[in-house]
VMD Tcl script that draws the C-alpha trace (Angstrom):
set ca {
  {5.26 12.88 26.92}
  {8.35 15.01 26.61}
  {7.97 18.61 27.70}
  {9.49 19.65 24.35}
  {6.44 18.32 22.46}
  {3.06 20.02 22.70}
  {0.18 17.88 21.42}
  {-2.51 19.79 19.56}
  {-5.64 18.89 17.64}
  {-4.32 16.86 14.72}
  {-0.71 17.94 15.16}
  {2.24 17.96 17.53}
  {4.37 21.05 17.97}
  {8.09 21.08 18.71}
  {10.17 24.19 19.14}
  {13.08 22.41 17.50}
  {12.99 19.13 15.58}
  {14.43 16.27 17.58}
  {13.77 12.90 15.94}
  {14.75 10.92 19.05}
  {12.24 12.78 21.24}
  {9.56 12.45 18.58}
  {10.05 8.68 18.30}
  {10.07 8.37 22.10}
  {6.76 10.30 22.29}
  {5.16 8.09 19.64}
  {6.42 4.99 21.44}
  {4.90 6.24 24.69}
  {1.51 6.66 23.04}
  {1.74 3.18 21.50}
  {2.78 1.61 24.80}
  {-0.10 3.28 26.67}
  {-2.57 2.20 23.96}
  {-1.82 -1.51 24.07}
  {-2.45 -4.28 24.67}
  {-6.00 -4.39 23.40}
  {-8.40 -7.10 22.35}
  {-7.65 -6.50 18.65}
  {-5.79 -4.18 16.31}
  {-8.85 -1.99 15.70}
  {-9.13 -1.13 19.38}
  {-5.41 -0.38 19.69}
  {-5.50 1.74 16.50}
  {-8.52 3.68 17.78}
  {-6.72 4.40 21.04}
  {-3.60 5.56 19.22}
  {-5.77 7.65 16.90}
  {-7.13 9.66 19.81}
  {-3.63 10.96 20.46}
  {-2.18 10.80 16.96}
  {-4.84 11.39 14.30}
  {-3.97 10.07 10.88}
  {-5.41 10.57 7.44}
  {-7.00 7.11 7.14}
  {-8.72 6.84 10.53}
  {-12.13 6.84 8.82}
  {-11.40 3.40 7.35}
  {-11.92 1.75 10.74}
  {-15.45 3.19 10.88}
  {-16.10 1.86 7.37}
  {-14.87 -1.60 8.37}
  {-17.05 -1.70 11.49}
  {-20.12 -0.56 9.56}
  {-19.57 -3.14 6.78}
  {-19.23 -5.89 9.37}
  {-22.69 -4.96 10.67}
  {-24.27 -4.43 7.25}
  {-24.43 -0.65 7.59}
  {-23.49 2.00 5.01}
  {-20.33 4.03 5.33}
  {-20.79 7.02 7.63}
  {-18.67 9.08 5.22}
  {-20.76 8.71 2.06}
  {-23.98 10.60 1.38}
}
mol new
graphics top color blue
foreach p $ca { graphics top sphere $p radius 0.5 }
foreach p [lrange $ca 0 end-1] q [lrange $ca 1 end] { graphics top cylinder $p $q radius 0.2 }
display resetview
């Protein structure tokens, strides 16, 4: 990762916006996260470095596949 980007919990900090460095950092995370046996595994790996607002949907999908309730509903 570029030394101009500081990863944090749920966010990345940059002293000054540089779209090329940001795209390069994202590409590095994607490259290190794949290949994987399926998209869900690759997405989970990426999500450890780059959390996104819909990451819970993978958990829902896995639970449904095994006949379990959503972990996010009471």
